[in-house]
C-alpha atoms as an extended CHARMM CRD file, in Angstrom:
* protein
*
       201  EXT
         1         1  MET       CA            112.3030000000       63.7880000000      137.2390000000  PROA      1               0.0000000000
         2         2  SER       CA            111.3210000000       67.5250000000      137.5300000000  PROA      2               0.0000000000
         3         3  LYS       CA            110.2280000000       66.8320000000      141.0880000000  PROA      3               0.0000000000
         4         4  ASP       CA            113.5830000000       65.3770000000      141.9210000000  PROA      4               0.0000000000
         5         5  PHE       CA            115.3010000000       68.3910000000      140.3980000000  PROA      5               0.0000000000
         6         6  ILE       CA            113.1610000000       70.9050000000      142.3420000000  PROA      6               0.0000000000
         7         7  SER       CA            113.6540000000       68.7670000000      145.5580000000  PROA      7               0.0000000000
         8         8  ALA       CA            117.4170000000       69.0050000000      145.0530000000  PROA      8               0.0000000000
         9         9  LEU       CA            117.2050000000       72.7660000000      144.7040000000  PROA      9               0.0000000000
        10        10  LYS       CA            115.0560000000       73.0730000000      147.8330000000  PROA      10              0.0000000000
        11        11  ASN       CA            117.6260000000       71.1230000000      149.7460000000  PROA      11              0.0000000000
        12        12  ARG       CA            120.6700000000       73.1860000000      148.6120000000  PROA      12              0.0000000000
        13        13  ARG       CA            121.6840000000       75.3670000000      151.5590000000  PROA      13              0.0000000000
        14        14  SER       CA            124.7810000000       77.1590000000      152.8320000000  PROA      14              0.0000000000
        15        15  TYR       CA            126.4090000000       74.6820000000      155.1740000000  PROA      15              0.0000000000
        16        16  TYR       CA            129.0760000000       76.3900000000      157.4310000000  PROA      16              0.0000000000
        17        17  GLY       CA            129.4230000000       73.4350000000      159.7700000000  PROA      17              0.0000000000
        18        18  ILE       CA            131.3820000000       70.8310000000      157.7360000000  PROA      18              0.0000000000
        19        19  SER       CA            133.9610000000       68.1170000000      158.6380000000  PROA      19              0.0000000000
        20        20  LYS       CA            136.9450000000       66.4950000000      157.0410000000  PROA      20              0.0000000000
        21        21  GLU       CA            134.8750000000       63.5080000000      156.1330000000  PROA      21              0.0000000000
        22        22  SER       CA            133.3600000000       62.6860000000      152.7900000000  PROA      22              0.0000000000
        23        23  VAL       CA            130.3060000000       60.5030000000      152.1720000000  PROA      23              0.0000000000
        24        24  ILE       CA            131.4750000000       59.8070000000      148.6560000000  PROA      24              0.0000000000
        25        25  SER       CA            134.7200000000       58.8570000000      146.9120000000  PROA      25              0.0000000000
        26        26  ASP       CA            137.2140000000       61.3460000000      145.4560000000  PROA      26              0.0000000000
        27        27  GLU       CA            136.3860000000       59.7570000000      142.1190000000  PROA      27              0.0000000000
        28        28  ARG       CA            132.7810000000       60.5440000000      142.5400000000  PROA      28              0.0000000000
        29        29  ILE       CA            133.5680000000       64.2050000000      143.3850000000  PROA      29              0.0000000000
        30        30  HSD       CA            135.7590000000       64.4160000000      140.2330000000  PROA      30              0.0000000000
        31        31  GLU       CA            132.9520000000       62.9020000000      138.1990000000  PROA      31              0.0000000000
        32        32  ILE       CA            130.3460000000       65.2950000000      139.5320000000  PROA      32              0.0000000000
        33        33  VAL       CA            132.5110000000       68.3010000000      138.6310000000  PROA      33              0.0000000000
        34        34  ASN       CA            133.4130000000       66.9260000000      135.3250000000  PROA      34              0.0000000000
        35        35  GLU       CA            129.7070000000       66.3910000000      134.3230000000  PROA      35              0.0000000000
        36        36  ALA       CA            128.8090000000       69.8270000000      135.5920000000  PROA      36              0.0000000000
        37        37  VAL       CA            131.4790000000       71.5490000000      133.6290000000  PROA      37              0.0000000000
        38        38  LYS       CA            130.5130000000       69.5700000000      130.4880000000  PROA      38              0.0000000000
        39        39  TYR       CA            126.8030000000       70.1100000000      130.5460000000  PROA      39              0.0000000000
        40        40  THR       CA            126.2960000000       73.5630000000      132.1170000000  PROA      40              0.0000000000
        41        41  PRO       CA            125.2460000000       75.8850000000      129.3030000000  PROA      41              0.0000000000
        42        42  SER       CA            127.3100000000       78.8980000000      128.2920000000  PROA      42              0.0000000000
        43        43  ALA       CA            126.6460000000       81.9200000000      125.8830000000  PROA      43              0.0000000000
        44        44  PHE       CA            127.7040000000       81.0640000000      122.3200000000  PROA      44              0.0000000000
        45        45  ASN       CA            128.7660000000       77.7360000000      123.6310000000  PROA      45              0.0000000000
        46        46  SER       CA            131.9110000000       79.4590000000      124.8460000000  PROA      46              0.0000000000
        47        47  GLN       CA            132.6680000000       76.8320000000      127.6250000000  PROA      47              0.0000000000
        48        48  SER       CA            134.7700000000       79.5110000000      129.3110000000  PROA      48              0.0000000000
        49        49  ALA       CA            134.4560000000       78.1240000000      132.8160000000  PROA      49              0.0000000000
        50        50  ARG       CA            137.5270000000       76.5070000000      134.3990000000  PROA      50              0.0000000000
        51        51  VAL       CA            137.5040000000       74.5510000000      137.7100000000  PROA      51              0.0000000000
        52        52  VAL       CA            140.0820000000       73.4140000000      140.2340000000  PROA      52              0.0000000000
        53        53  VAL       CA            139.2660000000       70.8950000000      142.9450000000  PROA      53              0.0000000000
        54        54  LEU       CA            141.3900000000       70.8870000000      146.0900000000  PROA      54              0.0000000000
        55        55  LEU       CA            141.2190000000       67.8990000000      148.4870000000  PROA      55              0.0000000000
        56        56  GLY       CA            143.1320000000       67.0780000000      151.6710000000  PROA      56              0.0000000000
        57        57  GLU       CA            146.2650000000       69.0610000000      152.3540000000  PROA      57              0.0000000000
        58        58  GLN       CA            145.6570000000       71.1200000000      149.1340000000  PROA      58              0.0000000000
        59        59  HSD       CA            142.3030000000       72.2370000000      150.5680000000  PROA      59              0.0000000000
        60        60  ASP       CA            143.9330000000       73.1500000000      153.8550000000  PROA      60              0.0000000000
        61        61  LYS       CA            146.5820000000       75.0590000000      152.0560000000  PROA      61              0.0000000000
        62        62  LEU       CA            144.0660000000       77.3410000000      150.3790000000  PROA      62              0.0000000000
        63        63  TRP       CA            142.4330000000       78.3640000000      153.6420000000  PROA      63              0.0000000000
        64        64  ASN       CA            145.8160000000       78.7860000000      155.3680000000  PROA      64              0.0000000000
        65        65  HSD       CA            146.8530000000       81.1000000000      152.6260000000  PROA      65              0.0000000000
        66        66  THR       CA            143.5900000000       82.9420000000      152.7150000000  PROA      66              0.0000000000
        67        67  GLU       CA            143.8140000000       83.4340000000      156.4850000000  PROA      67              0.0000000000
        68        68  ASN       CA            147.4130000000       84.7640000000      156.2910000000  PROA      68              0.0000000000
        69        69  ILE       CA            146.4450000000       87.1480000000      153.4040000000  PROA      69              0.0000000000
        70        70  LEU       CA            143.4120000000       88.4840000000      155.4070000000  PROA      70              0.0000000000
        71        71  ARG       CA            145.5150000000       88.8770000000      158.4880000000  PROA      71              0.0000000000
        72        72  GLU       CA            147.8010000000       91.1660000000      156.5090000000  PROA      72              0.0000000000
        73        73  VAL       CA            144.8840000000       93.1460000000      155.0120000000  PROA      73              0.0000000000
        74        74  VAL       CA            142.7500000000       93.4570000000      158.0110000000  PROA      74              0.0000000000
        75        75  GLY       CA            145.5170000000       93.9460000000      160.5900000000  PROA      75              0.0000000000
        76        76  GLY       CA            144.6520000000       94.7340000000      164.2430000000  PROA      76              0.0000000000
        77        77  SER       CA            144.9390000000       92.5680000000      167.3080000000  PROA      77              0.0000000000
        78        78  GLU       CA            144.3960000000       88.8760000000      167.5430000000  PROA      78              0.0000000000
        79        79  GLU       CA            141.1110000000       89.5740000000      169.3340000000  PROA      79              0.0000000000
        80        80  GLN       CA            139.9670000000       91.7080000000      166.4950000000  PROA      80              0.0000000000
        81        81  PHE       CA            140.8490000000       89.1200000000      163.9640000000  PROA      81              0.0000000000
        82        82  LYS       CA            139.1970000000       86.3500000000      165.9590000000  PROA      82              0.0000000000
        83        83  SER       CA            135.8920000000       86.1280000000      164.0170000000  PROA      83              0.0000000000
        84        84  THR       CA            137.6850000000       85.9910000000      160.6880000000  PROA      84              0.0000000000
        85        85  SER       CA            140.0870000000       83.3680000000      162.0540000000  PROA      85              0.0000000000
        86        86  GLU       CA            137.1430000000       81.2330000000      163.2430000000  PROA      86              0.0000000000
        87        87  LYS       CA            135.5580000000       81.5060000000      159.8860000000  PROA      87              0.0000000000
        88        88  MET       CA            138.6790000000       80.3260000000      158.1330000000  PROA      88              0.0000000000
        89        89  ALA       CA            138.9620000000       77.4280000000      160.5040000000  PROA      89              0.0000000000
        90        90  GLY       CA            135.3550000000       76.5220000000      159.6130000000  PROA      90              0.0000000000
        91        91  PHE       CA            136.1520000000       76.4100000000      155.9610000000  PROA      91              0.0000000000
        92        92  ARG       CA            139.4980000000       74.5390000000      156.6220000000  PROA      92              0.0000000000
        93        93  ALA       CA            137.5790000000       71.9500000000      158.6270000000  PROA      93              0.0000000000
        94        94  GLY       CA            136.0170000000       70.7300000000      155.4120000000  PROA      94              0.0000000000
        95        95  TYR       CA            137.0250000000       68.0250000000      153.0610000000  PROA      95              0.0000000000
        96        96  GLY       CA            137.6970000000       69.9540000000      149.9490000000  PROA      96              0.0000000000
        97        97  THR       CA            137.1550000000       73.1330000000      148.0200000000  PROA      97              0.0000000000
        98        98  VAL       CA            136.0500000000       73.7380000000      144.5470000000  PROA      98              0.0000000000
        99        99  LEU       CA            137.5280000000       76.8520000000      142.7770000000  PROA      99              0.0000000000
       100       100  PHE       CA            135.6760000000       78.4320000000      139.9670000000  PROA      100             0.0000000000
       101       101  PHE       CA            137.3950000000       80.4540000000      137.2040000000  PROA      101             0.0000000000
       102       102  GLU       CA            136.7100000000       82.1240000000      133.9260000000  PROA      102             0.0000000000
       103       103  ASP       CA            139.0960000000       81.9560000000      131.0100000000  PROA      103             0.0000000000
       104       104  SER       CA            139.6440000000       85.5970000000      130.0060000000  PROA      104             0.0000000000
       105       105  THR       CA            141.2050000000       84.6970000000      126.7650000000  PROA      105             0.0000000000
       106       106  VAL       CA            138.0010000000       82.8410000000      125.5160000000  PROA      106             0.0000000000
       107       107  ILE       CA            135.9200000000       85.8800000000      126.3600000000  PROA      107             0.0000000000
       108       108  ALA       CA            138.3860000000       88.3210000000      124.6520000000  PROA      108             0.0000000000
       109       109  ASN       CA            138.3580000000       86.1320000000      121.4300000000  PROA      109             0.0000000000
       110       110  LEU       CA            134.5200000000       86.2340000000      121.4620000000  PROA      110             0.0000000000
       111       111  GLN       CA            134.5610000000       89.9880000000      121.8410000000  PROA      111             0.0000000000
       112       112  GLU       CA            136.7390000000       90.2670000000      118.7670000000  PROA      112             0.0000000000
       113       113  GLN       CA            134.6370000000       87.8370000000      116.7500000000  PROA      113             0.0000000000
       114       114  PHE       CA            131.3320000000       89.3690000000      117.7440000000  PROA      114             0.0000000000
       115       115  ALA       CA            132.0440000000       93.0820000000      118.2820000000  PROA      115             0.0000000000
       116       116  ALA       CA            128.3630000000       93.9860000000      118.4350000000  PROA      116             0.0000000000
       117       117  TYR       CA            128.0730000000       91.9530000000      121.6900000000  PROA      117             0.0000000000
       118       118  ALA       CA            131.4910000000       92.7890000000      123.0720000000  PROA      118             0.0000000000
       119       119  GLU       CA            130.1330000000       94.3530000000      126.3470000000  PROA      119             0.0000000000
       120       120  ASN       CA            127.8770000000       91.4180000000      126.9250000000  PROA      120             0.0000000000
       121       121  PHE       CA            130.3540000000       88.5240000000      126.9710000000  PROA      121             0.0000000000
       122       122  PRO       CA            131.9440000000       89.2980000000      130.3690000000  PROA      122             0.0000000000
       123       123  VAL       CA            128.3800000000       89.5150000000      131.8380000000  PROA      123             0.0000000000
       124       124  TRP       CA            127.3550000000       86.3410000000      129.9790000000  PROA      124             0.0000000000
       125       125  SER       CA            130.3290000000       84.4640000000      131.2750000000  PROA      125             0.0000000000
       126       126  GLN       CA            129.5990000000       85.4090000000      134.8550000000  PROA      126             0.0000000000
       127       127  GLN       CA            126.0330000000       84.2430000000      134.4170000000  PROA      127             0.0000000000
       128       128  SER       CA            127.3020000000       80.9050000000      133.0000000000  PROA      128             0.0000000000
       129       129  ASN       CA            129.6860000000       80.4790000000      135.8660000000  PROA      129             0.0000000000
       130       130  GLY       CA            126.9010000000       81.1650000000      138.2610000000  PROA      130             0.0000000000
       131       131  MET       CA            124.8750000000       78.3640000000      136.7590000000  PROA      131             0.0000000000
       132       132  LEU       CA            127.9150000000       76.1390000000      137.0280000000  PROA      132             0.0000000000
       133       133  GLN       CA            128.3260000000       76.9940000000      140.6920000000  PROA      133             0.0000000000
       134       134  LEU       CA            124.6940000000       76.0590000000      141.3610000000  PROA      134             0.0000000000
       135       135  VAL       CA            124.9630000000       72.8120000000      139.4640000000  PROA      135             0.0000000000
       136       136  VAL       CA            127.9980000000       71.6530000000      141.3680000000  PROA      136             0.0000000000
       137       137  TRP       CA            126.6230000000       72.8850000000      144.6960000000  PROA      137             0.0000000000
       138       138  THR       CA            123.3110000000       71.1300000000      144.2090000000  PROA      138             0.0000000000
       139       139  ALA       CA            124.9750000000       67.9930000000      142.9650000000  PROA      139             0.0000000000
       140       140  LEU       CA            127.3040000000       67.7750000000      145.9490000000  PROA      140             0.0000000000
       141       141  GLU       CA            124.4340000000       68.2090000000      148.3560000000  PROA      141             0.0000000000
       142       142  ALA       CA            122.3730000000       65.6630000000      146.6290000000  PROA      142             0.0000000000
       143       143  GLU       CA            125.2380000000       63.1900000000      147.3980000000  PROA      143             0.0000000000
       144       144  GLY       CA            125.0630000000       64.1530000000      151.1110000000  PROA      144             0.0000000000
       145       145  LEU       CA            127.7580000000       66.7510000000      151.2800000000  PROA      145             0.0000000000
       146       146  GLY       CA            127.3380000000       70.2690000000      152.6310000000  PROA      146             0.0000000000
       147       147  ALA       CA            128.8160000000       73.3400000000      150.9150000000  PROA      147             0.0000000000
       148       148  SER       CA            128.7930000000       77.1630000000      150.7800000000  PROA      148             0.0000000000
       149       149  LEU       CA            129.9370000000       79.7620000000      148.3020000000  PROA      149             0.0000000000
       150       150  GLN       CA            132.7540000000       82.1510000000      149.2060000000  PROA      150             0.0000000000
       151       151  HSD       CA            134.3250000000       85.1940000000      147.4050000000  PROA      151             0.0000000000
       152       152  TYR       CA            137.8590000000       86.0230000000      148.6380000000  PROA      152             0.0000000000
       153       153  ASN       CA            138.9040000000       87.0170000000      145.2240000000  PROA      153             0.0000000000
       154       154  PRO       CA            140.6470000000       89.1960000000      144.1850000000  PROA      154             0.0000000000
       155       155  LEU       CA            142.6800000000       89.2270000000      147.4040000000  PROA      155             0.0000000000
       156       156  ILE       CA            143.8390000000       85.6030000000      146.9530000000  PROA      156             0.0000000000
       157       157  ASP       CA            143.9960000000       85.5090000000      143.1280000000  PROA      157             0.0000000000
       158       158  GLU       CA            147.7750000000       85.8200000000      142.7390000000  PROA      158             0.0000000000
       159       159  ASN       CA            148.5650000000       83.4100000000      145.5930000000  PROA      159             0.0000000000
       160       160  VAL       CA            146.2250000000       80.8180000000      144.0560000000  PROA      160             0.0000000000
       161       161  ARG       CA            147.6760000000       81.2560000000      140.5380000000  PROA      161             0.0000000000
       162       162  ILE       CA            151.2650000000       80.7920000000      141.8390000000  PROA      162             0.0000000000
       163       163  GLU       CA            150.5560000000       77.9880000000      144.3040000000  PROA      163             0.0000000000
       164       164  TRP       CA            148.8660000000       75.7480000000      141.8220000000  PROA      164             0.0000000000
       165       165  ASN       CA            150.6600000000       76.9790000000      138.6900000000  PROA      165             0.0000000000
       166       166  LEU       CA            147.5570000000       78.1000000000      136.8950000000  PROA      166             0.0000000000
       167       167  PRO       CA            147.4020000000       80.1590000000      133.7050000000  PROA      167             0.0000000000
       168       168  GLU       CA            147.2530000000       83.9590000000      134.1560000000  PROA      168             0.0000000000
       169       169  ASN       CA            144.1780000000       84.0710000000      131.9410000000  PROA      169             0.0000000000
       170       170  TRP       CA            142.2100000000       82.0290000000      134.4250000000  PROA      170             0.0000000000
       171       171  LYS       CA            140.2530000000       84.6540000000      136.5760000000  PROA      171             0.0000000000
       172       172  LEU       CA            139.0710000000       83.4340000000      139.9340000000  PROA      172             0.0000000000
       173       173  VAL       CA            135.3750000000       83.8020000000      140.5030000000  PROA      173             0.0000000000
       174       174  ALA       CA            134.2980000000       81.8910000000      143.6610000000  PROA      174             0.0000000000
       175       175  GLN       CA            135.3920000000       79.3190000000      146.1430000000  PROA      175             0.0000000000
       176       176  MET       CA            133.1510000000       76.4570000000      147.3880000000  PROA      176             0.0000000000
       177       177  PRO       CA            134.3380000000       74.6380000000      150.5350000000  PROA      177             0.0000000000
       178       178  PHE       CA            132.5510000000       71.3980000000      151.1760000000  PROA      178             0.0000000000
       179       179  GLY       CA            132.4980000000       68.3280000000      153.4770000000  PROA      179             0.0000000000
       180       180  LYS       CA            130.0770000000       66.1340000000      155.5080000000  PROA      180             0.0000000000
       181       181  PRO       CA            127.7140000000       68.4260000000      157.2950000000  PROA      181             0.0000000000
       182       182  SER       CA            128.4540000000       68.7130000000      161.0750000000  PROA      182             0.0000000000
       183       183  ALA       CA            125.7250000000       71.2250000000      161.6740000000  PROA      183             0.0000000000
       184       184  GLN       CA            122.4240000000       72.0020000000      160.1000000000  PROA      184             0.0000000000
       185       185  PRO       CA            121.6820000000       75.4650000000      158.6060000000  PROA      185             0.0000000000
       186       186  GLY       CA            118.9360000000       77.5880000000      160.2470000000  PROA      186             0.0000000000
       187       187  ASP       CA            115.5600000000       78.2310000000      158.7500000000  PROA      187             0.0000000000
       188       188  LYS       CA            115.5160000000       80.3090000000      155.5700000000  PROA      188             0.0000000000
       189       189  GLU       CA            113.1510000000       83.1480000000      155.1010000000  PROA      189             0.0000000000
       190       190  PHE       CA            111.6020000000       83.8900000000      151.7060000000  PROA      190             0.0000000000
       191       191  LYS       CA            110.0830000000       87.1350000000      150.3680000000  PROA      191             0.0000000000
       192       192  PRO       CA            106.6290000000       86.8970000000      148.9780000000  PROA      192             0.0000000000
       193       193  LEU       CA            106.6150000000       85.3760000000      145.4410000000  PROA      193             0.0000000000
       194       194  GLU       CA            103.9700000000       87.8280000000      144.5020000000  PROA      194             0.0000000000
       195       195  GLU       CA            106.6280000000       90.6010000000      144.6410000000  PROA      195             0.0000000000
       196       196  ARG       CA            109.1240000000       88.5470000000      142.7100000000  PROA      196             0.0000000000
       197       197  VAL       CA            107.2520000000       86.6360000000      139.9360000000  PROA      197             0.0000000000
       198       198  LYS       CA            104.5950000000       87.9690000000      137.5070000000  PROA      198             0.0000000000
       199       199  LEU       CA            102.5000000000       85.6770000000      135.2210000000  PROA      199             0.0000000000
       200       200  PHE       CA            100.7350000000       86.8870000000      132.0850000000  PROA      200             0.0000000000
       201       201  LYS       CA             98.4890000000       84.7680000000      129.9350000000  PROA      201             0.0000000000
């Protein structure tokens, strides 16, 4: 089983070429996300992560909004905006997007209950959310889907909250567009492990 787990991690890559095709059912996507949210660990078992899954037209809507917001922020000519527009089109070409949030109310309550660790809870919540992102990412790719991780927050936060009527205490952390791979990622370079890992015994 550990070999299967490591193999899945090795196969997890950033796929930017994705299509509006899915190799699994919507129900299976929902099941994967549910299992990931349920079983990914969190500090003090806070379970502060929140997730929204956007499929079909809802997925398209997210990247249309994001492109419009970026167009206002970046400004300039259509030619200057071309690379950003192409990037948005690439995300929109996918089948769906997973939005990752942290519930700030949960974190604030823990800070009140455990004042000695107050400064750590926001950090721990981000660490836990990062683990959740990896679990979802790896699980989707194990099913044959390609995904990447994006961070257009906080620019799109308010728009996302209003569009999908989400609680104000849900803080957007990351966006994960996914779909059937239409292009393979390039080779990945690794720094020497001797510089990154030390073993003492």
